[in-house]
N, C-alpha and C positions, 0 to 999 in steps of 0.2 A: 895159784889162785890171786897172785897177785899178778902176772902175767896177765893171766885173763882177766884182768881187769885195767889192766894198761891198753889193751889191744882196745878193748869198748870203748873207752874213753880214746884213745886215736882214731877210730875208725869214724873217719867222713860222709860215708855214702849213703847215710840220711839227710844229712843234710845238703845234700846236691837233689833229690828227689823232691826234698820239703822248696828249696829254691824256684825250682821248675813248675812244683805248682803253685809258689807265688807267683810267679810273673805268668802263668795263663789265666788266674784267676784276673790277675790284669788287666790282663787282654779282653778276657770274657766282659770285663765291667764297661770299658771303654767301647765295646763293638752295641753291646747292651742300650747302652747311653746314646748313641748314634744313631742307631736303628731307632730308636725311641722320640729322637730329636726331627728324626726325616719323619718319621708317620705321624708326629704329630702337625709337621708343617703341612706336610701333604693332606690331612685332613682340612686342616683349614681354606688352601685351596678350592680342596674340592666344595667347602662348603659356599665361599666365595663366589664360583662360578655356579652351583647351584640355585642362590638365591637372585645373579645377575640374569638367568635363565627363564627366572618364573615373571 
């Protein structure tokens, strides 16, 4: 039983998976923020062009 508990404590496979998930989440947040910013800027430009054409 003690050996099983020592192997469980020393196992780091789950930690690596969690680290990759955190990195992927961070990258996803950056992508969503960038796309949202570009979308707002394009919307403003299109509105400016639309009002200038009227």
